C-alpha positions as YAML, in Angstrom:
chain: A
units: angstrom
residues:
- id: 1
  name: UNK
  ca: [-113.48, 56.63, -94.11]
- id: 2
  name: UNK
  ca: [-111.41, 59.55, -95.51]
- id: 3
  name: UNK
  ca: [-108.50, 58.59, -93.19]
- id: 4
  name: UNK
  ca: [-108.71, 54.97, -94.34]
- id: 5
  name: UNK
  ca: [-108.62, 55.98, -97.98]
- id: 6
  name: UNK
  ca: [-105.62, 58.29, -97.34]
- id: 7
  name: UNK
  ca: [-103.71, 55.45, -95.60]
- id: 8
  name: UNK
  ca: [-104.47, 52.98, -98.41]
- id: 9
  name: UNK
  ca: [-103.37, 55.42, -101.06]
- id: 10
  name: UNK
  ca: [-100.22, 56.34, -99.26]
- id: 11
  name: UNK
  ca: [-99.14, 52.69, -99.19]
- id: 12
  name: UNK
  ca: [-98.42, 52.88, -102.94]
- id: 13
  name: UNK
  ca: [-94.79, 53.93, -103.58]
- id: 14
  name: UNK
  ca: [-93.44, 54.66, -107.02]
- id: 15
  name: UNK
  ca: [-90.53, 52.29, -107.63]
- id: 16
  name: UNK
  ca: [-91.94, 49.59, -105.35]
- id: 17
  name: UNK
  ca: [-94.34, 46.74, -106.19]
- id: 18
  name: UNK
  ca: [-98.01, 47.60, -106.18]
- id: 19
  name: UNK
  ca: [-99.57, 46.55, -102.82]
- id: 20
  name: UNK
  ca: [-102.03, 43.70, -103.00]
- id: 21
  name: UNK
  ca: [-105.76, 44.18, -103.27]
- id: 22
  name: UNK
  ca: [-107.52, 44.51, -99.95]
- id: 23
  name: UNK
  ca: [-111.19, 43.94, -99.20]
- id: 24
  name: UNK
  ca: [-113.16, 47.00, -100.16]
- id: 25
  name: UNK
  ca: [-111.05, 47.86, -103.17]
- id: 26
  name: UNK
  ca: [-112.22, 47.48, -106.73]
- id: 27
  name: UNK
  ca: [-109.22, 46.66, -108.90]
- id: 28
  name: UNK
  ca: [-109.24, 46.70, -112.76]
- id: 29
  name: UNK
  ca: [-105.96, 45.45, -114.28]
- id: 30
  name: UNK
  ca: [-105.21, 45.82, -117.99]
- id: 31
  name: UNK
  ca: [-102.41, 43.18, -118.28]
- id: 32
  name: UNK
  ca: [-99.90, 43.90, -121.03]
- id: 33
  name: UNK
  ca: [-98.24, 41.13, -123.06]
- id: 34
  name: UNK
  ca: [-98.34, 43.19, -126.29]
- id: 35
  name: UNK
  ca: [-99.81, 40.11, -127.98]
- id: 36
  name: UNK
  ca: [-103.46, 40.33, -127.03]
- id: 37
  name: UNK
  ca: [-106.06, 41.91, -124.82]
- id: 38
  name: UNK
  ca: [-106.58, 40.80, -121.22]
- id: 39
  name: UNK
  ca: [-108.33, 42.52, -118.25]
- id: 40
  name: UNK
  ca: [-108.41, 41.14, -114.68]
- id: 41
  name: UNK
  ca: [-110.97, 42.51, -112.24]
- id: 42
  name: UNK
  ca: [-111.18, 42.01, -108.47]
- id: 43
  name: UNK
  ca: [-114.52, 43.09, -107.02]
- id: 44
  name: UNK
  ca: [-114.72, 44.51, -103.47]
- id: 45
  name: UNK
  ca: [-115.41, 41.16, -101.79]
- id: 46
  name: UNK
  ca: [-112.65, 39.40, -103.70]
- id: 47
  name: UNK
  ca: [-114.80, 37.97, -106.49]
- id: 48
  name: UNK
  ca: [-112.48, 37.60, -109.54]
- id: 49
  name: UNK
  ca: [-113.39, 38.31, -113.21]
- id: 50
  name: UNK
  ca: [-111.14, 37.71, -116.23]
- id: 51
  name: UNK
  ca: [-112.16, 39.46, -119.41]
- id: 52
  name: UNK
  ca: [-110.48, 37.94, -122.49]
- id: 53
  name: UNK
  ca: [-107.02, 36.50, -122.74]
- id: 54
  name: UNK
  ca: [-105.81, 36.89, -126.29]
- id: 55
  name: UNK
  ca: [-102.61, 35.49, -127.71]
- id: 56
  name: UNK
  ca: [-100.87, 35.62, -131.05]
- id: 57
  name: UNK
  ca: [-97.17, 34.93, -130.69]
- id: 58
  name: UNK
  ca: [-95.88, 34.68, -134.25]
- id: 59
  name: UNK
  ca: [-93.03, 37.20, -134.35]
- id: 60
  name: UNK
  ca: [-92.32, 37.24, -138.06]
- id: 61
  name: UNK
  ca: [-93.11, 40.55, -139.89]
- id: 62
  name: UNK
  ca: [-96.66, 40.87, -141.12]
- id: 63
  name: UNK
  ca: [-98.57, 43.55, -142.98]
- id: 64
  name: UNK
  ca: [-98.84, 45.33, -139.60]
- id: 65
  name: UNK
  ca: [-95.68, 45.65, -137.56]
- id: 66
  name: UNK
  ca: [-96.14, 44.72, -133.91]
- id: 67
  name: UNK
  ca: [-94.67, 46.36, -130.90]
- id: 68
  name: UNK
  ca: [-92.05, 44.41, -128.97]
- id: 69
  name: UNK
  ca: [-93.43, 41.55, -126.83]
- id: 70
  name: UNK
  ca: [-93.44, 42.02, -123.05]
- id: 71
  name: UNK
  ca: [-91.53, 41.21, -121.01]
- id: 72
  name: UNK
  ca: [-89.47, 39.59, -123.75]
- id: 73
  name: UNK
  ca: [-89.66, 37.51, -126.89]
- id: 74
  name: UNK
  ca: [-89.26, 34.24, -124.98]
- id: 75
  name: UNK
  ca: [-92.27, 34.65, -122.70]
- id: 76
  name: UNK
  ca: [-95.69, 33.69, -124.07]
- id: 77
  name: UNK
  ca: [-98.73, 35.80, -123.26]
- id: 78
  name: UNK
  ca: [-100.31, 32.80, -121.43]
- id: 79
  name: UNK
  ca: [-97.43, 32.96, -118.93]
- id: 80
  name: UNK
  ca: [-97.73, 36.78, -118.61]
- id: 81
  name: UNK
  ca: [-101.43, 36.54, -117.85]
- id: 82
  name: UNK
  ca: [-101.18, 33.53, -115.60]
- id: 83
  name: UNK
  ca: [-98.32, 34.83, -113.48]
- id: 84
  name: UNK
  ca: [-99.92, 38.24, -113.10]
- id: 85
  name: UNK
  ca: [-103.32, 36.81, -112.00]
- id: 86
  name: UNK
  ca: [-101.74, 34.36, -109.59]
- id: 87
  name: UNK
  ca: [-99.74, 37.22, -108.04]
- id: 88
  name: UNK
  ca: [-102.80, 39.39, -107.41]
- id: 89
  name: UNK
  ca: [-105.54, 36.77, -106.98]
- id: 90
  name: UNK
  ca: [-107.11, 37.14, -103.54]
- id: 91
  name: UNK
  ca: [-106.78, 34.21, -101.12]
- id: 92
  name: UNK
  ca: [-110.60, 34.03, -100.89]
- id: 93
  name: UNK
  ca: [-110.61, 32.73, -104.45]
- id: 94
  name: UNK
  ca: [-108.64, 29.65, -103.41]
- id: 95
  name: UNK
  ca: [-106.65, 29.53, -106.62]
- id: 96
  name: UNK
  ca: [-109.58, 29.70, -109.00]
- id: 97
  name: UNK
  ca: [-111.11, 32.48, -111.10]
- id: 98
  name: UNK
  ca: [-114.78, 33.03, -110.29]
- id: 99
  name: UNK
  ca: [-115.68, 34.24, -113.81]
- id: 100
  name: UNK
  ca: [-114.05, 34.38, -117.21]
- id: 101
  name: UNK
  ca: [-115.80, 36.50, -119.83]
- id: 102
  name: UNK
  ca: [-114.92, 36.04, -123.54]
- id: 103
  name: UNK
  ca: [-116.21, 39.09, -125.30]
- id: 104
  name: UNK
  ca: [-115.97, 37.65, -128.83]
- id: 105
  name: UNK
  ca: [-114.04, 35.03, -130.84]
- id: 106
  name: UNK
  ca: [-111.08, 36.88, -132.32]
- id: 107
  name: UNK
  ca: [-107.60, 35.66, -131.70]
- id: 108
  name: UNK
  ca: [-106.45, 38.78, -129.83]
- id: 109
  name: UNK
  ca: [-109.22, 38.00, -127.33]
- id: 110
  name: UNK
  ca: [-109.29, 34.21, -127.11]
- id: 111
  name: UNK
  ca: [-105.93, 32.99, -128.54]
- id: 112
  name: UNK
  ca: [-104.56, 31.55, -131.73]
- id: 113
  name: UNK
  ca: [-102.91, 28.33, -132.74]
- id: 114
  name: UNK
  ca: [-99.47, 28.84, -134.19]
- id: 115
  name: UNK
  ca: [-97.79, 26.32, -136.50]
- id: 116
  name: UNK
  ca: [-95.30, 25.18, -133.88]
- id: 117
  name: UNK
  ca: [-97.91, 24.49, -131.18]
- id: 118
  name: UNK
  ca: [-98.75, 20.88, -130.30]
- id: 119
  name: UNK
  ca: [-102.05, 19.81, -128.67]
- id: 120
  name: UNK
  ca: [-101.84, 19.11, -125.01]
- id: 121
  name: UNK
  ca: [-101.56, 15.30, -124.63]
- id: 122
  name: UNK
  ca: [-104.20, 15.24, -121.87]
- id: 123
  name: UNK
  ca: [-106.84, 17.63, -123.06]
- id: 124
  name: UNK
  ca: [-106.22, 17.24, -126.82]
- id: 125
  name: UNK
  ca: [-106.21, 20.99, -127.67]
- id: 126
  name: UNK
  ca: [-103.57, 23.71, -127.89]
- id: 127
  name: UNK
  ca: [-103.10, 25.65, -124.60]
- id: 128
  name: UNK
  ca: [-103.18, 29.10, -126.18]
- id: 129
  name: UNK
  ca: [-104.91, 32.24, -124.92]
- id: 130
  name: UNK
  ca: [-107.95, 31.69, -122.72]
- id: 131
  name: UNK
  ca: [-107.40, 27.90, -122.72]
- id: 132
  name: UNK
  ca: [-103.83, 28.25, -121.57]
- id: 133
  name: UNK
  ca: [-104.83, 30.52, -118.67]
- id: 134
  name: UNK
  ca: [-107.55, 28.06, -117.58]
- id: 135
  name: UNK
  ca: [-104.99, 25.27, -117.55]
- id: 136
  name: UNK
  ca: [-103.00, 27.23, -114.99]
- id: 137
  name: UNK
  ca: [-105.89, 28.82, -113.06]
- id: 138
  name: UNK
  ca: [-109.21, 26.92, -113.31]
- id: 139
  name: UNK
  ca: [-112.42, 28.86, -114.00]
- id: 140
  name: UNK
  ca: [-115.54, 28.37, -112.01]
- id: 141
  name: UNK
  ca: [-117.73, 29.89, -114.74]
- id: 142
  name: UNK
  ca: [-117.17, 30.97, -118.30]
- id: 143
  name: UNK
  ca: [-119.48, 33.45, -120.05]
- id: 144
  name: UNK
  ca: [-119.20, 34.17, -123.81]
- id: 145
  name: UNK
  ca: [-121.43, 35.67, -126.45]
- id: 146
  name: UNK
  ca: [-123.16, 32.53, -127.70]
- id: 147
  name: UNK
  ca: [-122.25, 29.25, -125.99]
- id: 148
  name: UNK
  ca: [-123.29, 26.62, -126.95]
- id: 149
  name: UNK
  ca: [-124.93, 27.85, -130.15]
- id: 150
  name: UNK
  ca: [-121.95, 27.63, -132.52]
- id: 151
  name: UNK
  ca: [-124.29, 26.65, -135.34]
- id: 152
  name: UNK
  ca: [-125.59, 30.16, -135.23]
- id: 153
  name: UNK
  ca: [-122.37, 31.83, -134.11]
- id: 154
  name: UNK
  ca: [-119.51, 30.26, -136.06]
- id: 155
  name: UNK
  ca: [-115.98, 31.05, -135.09]
- id: 156
  name: UNK
  ca: [-114.82, 33.55, -137.69]
- id: 157
  name: UNK
  ca: [-112.25, 32.56, -140.32]
- id: 158
  name: UNK
  ca: [-110.24, 35.63, -139.28]
- id: 159
  name: UNK
  ca: [-109.50, 33.84, -136.04]
- id: 160
  name: UNK
  ca: [-106.81, 31.64, -137.51]
- id: 161
  name: UNK
  ca: [-106.80, 28.24, -135.79]
- id: 162
  name: UNK
  ca: [-109.53, 29.12, -133.31]
- id: 163
  name: UNK
  ca: [-110.98, 25.57, -133.46]
- id: 164
  name: UNK
  ca: [-109.39, 24.88, -130.14]
- id: 165
  name: UNK
  ca: [-112.00, 26.97, -128.36]
- id: 166
  name: UNK
  ca: [-115.03, 24.63, -128.42]
- id: 167
  name: UNK
  ca: [-112.80, 21.74, -127.47]
- id: 168
  name: UNK
  ca: [-111.44, 23.72, -124.56]
- id: 169
  name: UNK
  ca: [-114.88, 24.71, -123.21]
- id: 170
  name: UNK
  ca: [-116.26, 21.20, -123.55]
- id: 171
  name: UNK
  ca: [-113.24, 19.65, -121.84]
- id: 172
  name: UNK
  ca: [-113.08, 22.20, -118.99]
- id: 173
  name: UNK
  ca: [-116.81, 21.68, -118.27]
- id: 174
  name: UNK
  ca: [-116.43, 17.91, -118.30]
- id: 175
  name: UNK
  ca: [-113.13, 17.55, -116.38]
- id: 176
  name: UNK
  ca: [-112.48, 20.78, -114.44]
- id: 177
  name: UNK
  ca: [-115.96, 21.47, -113.15]
- id: 178
  name: UNK
  ca: [-116.30, 24.71, -115.10]
- id: 179
  name: UNK
  ca: [-119.78, 25.90, -116.07]
- id: 180
  name: UNK
  ca: [-120.30, 27.62, -119.40]
- id: 181
  name: UNK
  ca: [-123.13, 29.86, -120.60]
- id: 182
  name: UNK
  ca: [-123.96, 32.67, -122.95]
- id: 183
  name: UNK
  ca: [-124.15, 36.21, -121.70]
- id: 184
  name: UNK
  ca: [-127.65, 37.09, -120.62]
- id: 185
  name: UNK
  ca: [-128.32, 40.51, -122.09]
- id: 186
  name: UNK
  ca: [-130.02, 42.79, -119.64]
- id: 187
  name: UNK
  ca: [-129.11, 40.78, -116.56]
- id: 188
  name: UNK
  ca: [-127.53, 42.26, -113.50]
- id: 189
  name: UNK
  ca: [-127.26, 39.00, -111.69]
- id: 190
  name: UNK
  ca: [-125.22, 36.80, -114.02]
- id: 191
  name: UNK
  ca: [-121.94, 38.30, -112.75]
- id: 192
  name: UNK
  ca: [-122.35, 38.99, -109.04]
- id: 193
  name: UNK
  ca: [-120.43, 38.97, -105.77]
- id: 194
  name: UNK
  ca: [-119.56, 35.40, -104.81]
- id: 195
  name: UNK
  ca: [-117.78, 35.66, -101.44]
- id: 196
  name: UNK
  ca: [-119.31, 38.37, -99.24]
- id: 197
  name: UNK
  ca: [-122.25, 39.78, -101.16]
- id: 198
  name: UNK
  ca: [-124.01, 41.16, -98.10]
- id: 199
  name: UNK
  ca: [-121.17, 43.53, -97.33]
- id: 200
  name: UNK
  ca: [-121.35, 45.40, -100.67]
- id: 201
  name: UNK
  ca: [-124.85, 46.21, -101.83]
- id: 202
  name: UNK
  ca: [-123.55, 49.04, -104.06]
- id: 203
  name: UNK
  ca: [-121.81, 46.71, -106.53]
- id: 204
  name: UNK
  ca: [-123.54, 45.80, -109.79]
- id: 205
  name: UNK
  ca: [-122.59, 44.37, -113.14]
- id: 206
  name: UNK
  ca: [-125.22, 45.02, -115.85]
- id: 207
  name: UNK
  ca: [-124.91, 43.17, -119.17]
- id: 208
  name: UNK
  ca: [-125.74, 45.50, -122.08]
- id: 209
  name: UNK
  ca: [-125.00, 43.57, -125.25]
- id: 210
  name: UNK
  ca: [-123.97, 40.24, -126.79]
- id: 211
  name: UNK
  ca: [-124.21, 38.78, -130.29]
- id: 212
  name: UNK
  ca: [-125.75, 42.00, -131.63]
- id: 213
  name: UNK
  ca: [-128.52, 42.06, -129.04]
- id: 214
  name: UNK
  ca: [-128.67, 45.18, -126.89]
- id: 215
  name: UNK
  ca: [-130.50, 45.92, -123.64]
- id: 216
  name: UNK
  ca: [-132.24, 49.30, -124.10]
- id: 217
  name: UNK
  ca: [-133.18, 49.71, -120.48]
- id: 218
  name: UNK
  ca: [-136.54, 47.94, -120.79]
- id: 219
  name: UNK
  ca: [-136.15, 45.16, -123.31]
- id: 220
  name: UNK
  ca: [-133.62, 43.47, -125.59]
- id: 221
  name: UNK
  ca: [-133.31, 44.60, -129.22]
- id: 222
  name: UNK
  ca: [-131.46, 42.86, -132.09]
- id: 223
  name: UNK
  ca: [-129.71, 45.89, -133.67]
- id: 224
  name: UNK
  ca: [-128.54, 43.75, -136.62]
- id: 225
  name: UNK
  ca: [-132.01, 42.52, -137.64]
- id: 226
  name: UNK
  ca: [-131.85, 42.17, -141.42]
- id: 227
  name: UNK
  ca: [-128.23, 43.25, -141.72]
- id: 228
  name: UNK
  ca: [-124.88, 41.52, -141.56]
- id: 229
  name: UNK
  ca: [-123.20, 41.31, -138.16]
- id: 230
  name: UNK
  ca: [-119.43, 40.97, -138.07]
- id: 231
  name: UNK
  ca: [-117.61, 39.45, -135.10]
- id: 232
  name: UNK
  ca: [-116.61, 42.76, -133.50]
- id: 233
  name: UNK
  ca: [-120.23, 43.83, -133.42]
- id: 234
  name: UNK
  ca: [-121.11, 40.64, -131.54]
- id: 235
  name: UNK
  ca: [-118.97, 41.65, -128.57]
- id: 236
  name: UNK
  ca: [-120.20, 41.28, -125.03]
- id: 237
  name: UNK
  ca: [-120.55, 44.66, -123.30]
- id: 238
  name: UNK
  ca: [-121.16, 45.39, -119.61]
- id: 239
  name: UNK
  ca: [-121.09, 48.17, -117.09]
- id: 240
  name: UNK
  ca: [-119.54, 47.64, -113.67]
- id: 241
  name: UNK
  ca: [-120.67, 49.99, -110.93]
- id: 242
  name: UNK
  ca: [-119.35, 50.47, -107.36]
- id: 243
  name: UNK
  ca: [-120.96, 53.30, -105.45]
- id: 244
  name: UNK
  ca: [-120.51, 56.36, -107.66]
- id: 245
  name: UNK
  ca: [-117.86, 54.67, -109.82]
- id: 246
  name: UNK
  ca: [-118.78, 53.29, -113.25]
- id: 247
  name: UNK
  ca: [-116.54, 51.34, -115.60]
- id: 248
  name: UNK
  ca: [-117.66, 50.32, -119.13]
- id: 249
  name: UNK
  ca: [-116.10, 47.68, -121.29]
- id: 250
  name: UNK
  ca: [-117.34, 46.51, -124.69]
- id: 251
  name: UNK
  ca: [-114.74, 44.30, -126.37]
- id: 252
  name: UNK
  ca: [-114.35, 45.39, -129.95]
- id: 253
  name: UNK
  ca: [-117.87, 46.83, -130.32]
- id: 254
  name: UNK
  ca: [-116.74, 50.27, -131.48]
- id: 255
  name: UNK
  ca: [-118.32, 52.95, -133.60]
- id: 256
  name: UNK
  ca: [-117.77, 50.78, -136.70]
- id: 257
  name: UNK
  ca: [-120.49, 48.49, -135.40]
- id: 258
  name: UNK
  ca: [-124.19, 49.05, -134.68]
- id: 259
  name: UNK
  ca: [-123.72, 48.31, -130.97]
- id: 260
  name: UNK
  ca: [-121.73, 51.16, -129.38]
- id: 261
  name: UNK
  ca: [-124.23, 54.01, -129.62]
- id: 262
  name: UNK
  ca: [-127.33, 52.03, -128.52]
- id: 263
  name: UNK
  ca: [-125.40, 50.75, -125.50]
- id: 264
  name: UNK
  ca: [-124.27, 54.24, -124.56]
- id: 265
  name: UNK
  ca: [-127.84, 55.48, -124.87]
- id: 266
  name: UNK
  ca: [-129.01, 52.66, -122.65]
- id: 267
  name: UNK
  ca: [-126.35, 53.48, -120.01]
- id: 268
  name: UNK
  ca: [-127.42, 57.06, -120.32]
- id: 269
  name: UNK
  ca: [-124.93, 58.75, -118.07]
- id: 270
  name: UNK
  ca: [-121.23, 59.63, -117.76]
- id: 271
  name: UNK
  ca: [-118.88, 56.91, -116.56]
- id: 272
  name: UNK
  ca: [-115.62, 57.36, -114.67]
- id: 273
  name: UNK
  ca: [-113.58, 54.98, -116.79]
- id: 274
  name: UNK
  ca: [-113.80, 52.73, -119.83]
- id: 275
  name: UNK
  ca: [-111.75, 50.39, -121.92]
- id: 276
  name: UNK
  ca: [-111.19, 51.90, -125.32]
- id: 277
  name: UNK
  ca: [-113.48, 50.32, -127.92]
- id: 278
  name: UNK
  ca: [-111.61, 48.09, -130.38]
- id: 279
  name: UNK
  ca: [-108.16, 49.25, -129.28]
- id: 280
  name: UNK
  ca: [-109.16, 52.83, -130.12]
- id: 281
  name: UNK
  ca: [-109.31, 52.02, -133.84]
- id: 282
  name: UNK
  ca: [-110.51, 54.18, -136.70]
- id: 283
  name: UNK
  ca: [-114.30, 54.92, -136.48]
- id: 284
  name: UNK
  ca: [-114.50, 54.05, -132.80]
- id: 285
  name: UNK
  ca: [-115.63, 56.18, -129.86]
- id: 286
  name: UNK
  ca: [-117.57, 58.55, -132.05]
- id: 287
  name: UNK
  ca: [-118.81, 61.94, -130.81]
- id: 288
  name: UNK
  ca: [-122.42, 60.94, -130.10]
- id: 289
  name: UNK
  ca: [-121.27, 57.97, -128.01]
- id: 290
  name: UNK
  ca: [-118.58, 59.87, -126.10]
- id: 291
  name: UNK
  ca: [-120.86, 62.82, -125.43]
- id: 292
  name: UNK
  ca: [-122.94, 60.40, -123.31]
- id: 293
  name: UNK
  ca: [-120.18, 58.41, -121.62]
- id: 294
  name: UNK
  ca: [-117.70, 61.25, -121.01]
- id: 295
  name: UNK
  ca: [-115.05, 59.05, -119.31]
- id: 296
  name: UNK
  ca: [-112.36, 60.72, -117.17]
- id: 297
  name: UNK
  ca: [-110.09, 57.71, -117.80]
- id: 298
  name: UNK
  ca: [-109.72, 55.65, -120.95]
- id: 299
  name: UNK
  ca: [-107.47, 52.54, -121.06]
- id: 300
  name: UNK
  ca: [-106.39, 51.41, -124.56]
- id: 301
  name: UNK
  ca: [-104.87, 48.01, -125.06]
- id: 302
  name: UNK
  ca: [-102.99, 48.15, -128.35]
- id: 303
  name: UNK
  ca: [-100.22, 46.15, -129.88]
- id: 304
  name: UNK
  ca: [-99.53, 47.30, -133.49]
- id: 305
  name: UNK
  ca: [-97.05, 49.78, -134.87]
- id: 306
  name: UNK
  ca: [-99.60, 51.59, -136.97]
- id: 307
  name: UNK
  ca: [-101.37, 54.89, -136.85]
- id: 308
  name: UNK
  ca: [-104.89, 53.56, -137.13]
- id: 309
  name: UNK
  ca: [-104.79, 51.48, -133.95]
- id: 310
  name: UNK
  ca: [-104.78, 53.64, -131.89]
- id: 311
  name: UNK
  ca: [-106.18, 55.91, -134.54]
- id: 312
  name: UNK
  ca: [-104.41, 59.25, -134.56]
- id: 313
  name: UNK
  ca: [-107.40, 61.17, -135.84]
- id: 314
  name: UNK
  ca: [-109.71, 59.75, -133.18]
- id: 315
  name: UNK
  ca: [-107.18, 60.27, -130.41]
- id: 316
  name: UNK
  ca: [-106.56, 63.85, -131.49]
- id: 317
  name: UNK
  ca: [-110.27, 64.59, -131.64]
- id: 318
  name: UNK
  ca: [-110.84, 63.38, -128.11]
- id: 319
  name: UNK
  ca: [-107.68, 64.82, -126.48]
- id: 320
  name: UNK
  ca: [-107.16, 68.14, -128.14]
- id: 321
  name: UNK
  ca: [-110.39, 69.95, -127.35]
- id: 322
  name: UNK
  ca: [-113.54, 70.00, -125.23]
- id: 323
  name: UNK
  ca: [-115.85, 69.91, -128.25]
- id: 324
  name: UNK
  ca: [-116.80, 66.27, -127.77]
- id: 325
  name: UNK
  ca: [-117.19, 66.56, -124.01]
- id: 326
  name: UNK
  ca: [-115.73, 68.91, -121.38]
- id: 327
  name: UNK
  ca: [-113.51, 68.09, -118.39]
- id: 328
  name: UNK
  ca: [-110.35, 66.13, -117.81]
- id: 329
  name: UNK
  ca: [-109.47, 63.28, -120.18]
- id: 330
  name: UNK
  ca: [-106.78, 60.83, -119.07]
- id: 331
  name: UNK
  ca: [-105.71, 58.28, -121.71]
- id: 332
  name: UNK
  ca: [-103.53, 55.35, -120.77]
- id: 333
  name: UNK
  ca: [-101.93, 53.05, -123.32]
- id: 334
  name: UNK
  ca: [-100.49, 49.60, -122.55]
- id: 335
  name: UNK
  ca: [-98.42, 49.78, -125.77]
- id: 336
  name: UNK
  ca: [-97.32, 52.50, -128.11]
- id: 337
  name: UNK
  ca: [-94.41, 51.47, -130.32]
- id: 338
  name: UNK
  ca: [-91.33, 53.64, -130.54]
- id: 339
  name: UNK
  ca: [-92.01, 54.61, -134.19]
- id: 340
  name: UNK
  ca: [-95.50, 55.89, -133.49]
- id: 341
  name: UNK
  ca: [-94.50, 57.54, -130.23]
- id: 342
  name: UNK
  ca: [-91.75, 59.45, -131.98]
- id: 343
  name: UNK
  ca: [-93.81, 60.29, -135.05]
- id: 344
  name: UNK
  ca: [-96.72, 61.68, -132.98]
- id: 345
  name: UNK
  ca: [-94.75, 62.86, -129.98]
- id: 346
  name: UNK
  ca: [-96.83, 66.02, -129.37]
- id: 347
  name: UNK
  ca: [-100.03, 63.98, -129.19]
- id: 348
  name: UNK
  ca: [-98.73, 61.08, -127.06]
- id: 349
  name: UNK
  ca: [-97.09, 63.57, -124.72]
- id: 350
  name: UNK
  ca: [-100.68, 64.59, -123.81]
- id: 351
  name: UNK
  ca: [-101.49, 61.01, -122.76]
- id: 352
  name: UNK
  ca: [-101.47, 60.32, -119.01]
- id: 353
  name: UNK
  ca: [-99.54, 57.09, -119.27]
- id: 354
  name: UNK
  ca: [-97.82, 55.04, -121.96]
- id: 355
  name: UNK
  ca: [-96.39, 51.48, -121.94]
- id: 356
  name: UNK
  ca: [-97.05, 49.17, -119.03]
- id: 357
  name: UNK
  ca: [-99.76, 47.35, -117.11]
- id: 358
  name: UNK
  ca: [-102.53, 49.81, -116.28]
- id: 359
  name: UNK
  ca: [-104.38, 49.42, -112.95]
- id: 360
  name: UNK
  ca: [-107.50, 51.32, -111.88]
- id: 361
  name: UNK
  ca: [-107.94, 51.01, -108.08]
- id: 362
  name: UNK
  ca: [-111.21, 52.24, -106.64]
- id: 363
  name: UNK
  ca: [-111.15, 53.11, -102.99]
- id: 364
  name: UNK
  ca: [-113.69, 51.63, -100.48]
- id: 365
  name: UNK
  ca: [-117.16, 53.01, -101.04]
- id: 366
  name: UNK
  ca: [-116.60, 53.97, -104.70]
- id: 367
  name: UNK
  ca: [-116.11, 57.77, -104.38]
- id: 368
  name: UNK
  ca: [-112.40, 58.01, -105.33]
- id: 369
  name: UNK
  ca: [-110.01, 56.08, -107.55]
- id: 370
  name: UNK
  ca: [-106.36, 56.04, -108.62]
- id: 371
  name: UNK
  ca: [-104.61, 54.89, -111.80]
- id: 372
  name: UNK
  ca: [-101.20, 53.14, -111.63]
- id: 373
  name: UNK
  ca: [-98.83, 52.31, -114.46]
- id: 374
  name: UNK
  ca: [-96.82, 49.18, -113.68]
- id: 375
  name: UNK
  ca: [-93.49, 48.00, -115.15]
- id: 376
  name: UNK
  ca: [-94.14, 45.29, -117.70]
- id: 377
  name: UNK
  ca: [-90.50, 44.32, -118.34]
- id: 378
  name: UNK
  ca: [-90.39, 41.79, -115.54]
- id: 379
  name: UNK
  ca: [-92.67, 40.14, -112.99]
- id: 380
  name: UNK
  ca: [-92.08, 42.47, -110.03]
- id: 381
  name: UNK
  ca: [-95.08, 44.78, -110.86]
- id: 382
  name: UNK
  ca: [-93.29, 47.93, -109.69]
- id: 383
  name: UNK
  ca: [-95.23, 51.16, -109.85]
- id: 384
  name: UNK
  ca: [-93.88, 53.49, -112.54]
- id: 385
  name: UNK
  ca: [-96.50, 56.16, -112.07]
- id: 386
  name: UNK
  ca: [-99.33, 56.91, -109.61]
- id: 387
  name: UNK
  ca: [-102.17, 59.29, -110.57]
- id: 388
  name: UNK
  ca: [-105.04, 60.53, -108.52]
- id: 389
  name: UNK
  ca: [-107.22, 60.70, -106.63]
- id: 390
  name: UNK
  ca: [-109.88, 61.04, -109.23]
- id: 391
  name: UNK
  ca: [-113.27, 61.99, -107.90]
- id: 392
  name: UNK
  ca: [-116.36, 60.07, -109.04]
- id: 393
  name: UNK
  ca: [-119.15, 62.12, -110.52]
...
């Protein structure tokens, strides 16, 4: 096994395209368009999972400056995500995504209608974000925080033009054979291996939260009972485990919600890697939460030229000392704008990787993993940086 891992790792060459997934790998790809959050996961048997596909493509100045779009201003995020997924999608998937998970209904996670967009003449809705990806790569199953109970979980007004989403789900279920359902909090069978499950008994996806309901290890608890829940706090959260490797992702359910700490307590152990809560915003990833999770690797998907996302105070607190938790801390950022990178050079120089697609590749068995930073300026997916091996705890 050690010889196999060594041979697989040595096949990655800086300056060359990242080799394709092989059976036994666990791949976690943070795809960078700089206009929304999107993560693509390939489980060890080839089961494919898409987590969010946000899109806002208006390039005019706003109250928050945005980093330059990738790979260029003429390429929409839908194309970035779709081409990336098609490139790495295993043959066993036969051109379809096994699962798509929508963590919550904000535009940087599901898409946004821009003024110039026209509804698709066949489906009748705008092919933005998650809907645009499905039009290119059909989904077998979609899981979100509340479907079909939109009477109880209205799309938030802050998701400008998000009315396309219910139309998309209904159409894809009726015409494309997609199945849609709400996340089952506490379940470890809703997302499971679809192709060769008997070969990998050490793979599990446990759902920990959705719509403000949290699995505490024994039962579900509504942590917003009697209080107002905002959309970020409704995010779907889950833990993906492969052998000794754990990866946590929780949408935008950061420390400024009531969800992050109860979920961390329910997980109850250090993880190897996690997606940064809410783009590493202010008030996220607080000490009590991070003392439990203690990730070696944090991947932050950010796309604003502002010092509160990623939040400089939060990043400094986590990177500059061992007071929160000891051991190595490797932070990777899909996007840090030139202004922020220059202004806080000393801090971002401590980051392990900045600007590009970020790939976590777990080796067969789940004892070791690597992190790769890929060039996001074209569609060649060349490796800019290769880090590891990291040992699982």
